[in-house]
Structures are given as structure tokens and as C-alpha cells.
N, C-alpha and C positions, 0 to 999 in steps of 0.2 A: 504493499500500500504506500509506503513512504517514497519508493522509487517512482511510482507513477505521479505523485504529487510534485516531486522534484523536477521531473522531465516536463510536466505541463508548465511549471514556473519558469523554466528556461525558455520554453517556446513563447510564453507570454512576454518575457523580456526582450526576445528577439523581435516580436511583433511591435513592441513599443519603440524600439530603436528604429525599425523600418518606417514606422509612422512618423517619427520625429525627423528623420532624414528626408522623407518625402515632403513633409511641410516646409522644411528648410529650402529644398529644391524649388518648390512652388513659389516661395517668397523671393528667392533669388531671380527666378525667371521673370516674375512680375515687376520686380525692381529694374531689371535690365530693359524690359519693354517700356516702362515709363520714363526711365532716365537715359535710355540709349542714345537719343539725339543730343542730349546735353553733354554725355561722356564723349561722344564723337567730336563734337565741336571743341571740347576742351583738349582732347588728345591732338586734334589737327592744329590747334593754336600752339601747343607745346612743340609739335614737330616742325612747324614753320619757324618758330623762334630759335630752334636749335640749328 
């Protein structure tokens, strides 16, 4: 009985890590979509000044 509970707990932890990573990926992609134009212009200005 104890082994079964331990295994399900590990699976639950893995699922939580996967959920957190997917949420971080979604936030990062949405930030790039909204800030993509601004970042592009900043990098272009840096490139031309160098």
C-alpha cells in the first residue's frame, strides 16, 4: 500500500512541474507577441549605433 501512494505522489509532482513549465511557456510567448515590435526596434537601434 505504501509503495502505491509513493508512486502516485511522484506522478503528481511531475504533473505539477509540467503544468508550471507550460504556464511559463505561455506567458513567455504572449510577452514576446506583445513586446515583439518594441524589442525589435530596440535591437535595431543598438545594432545601428554599434
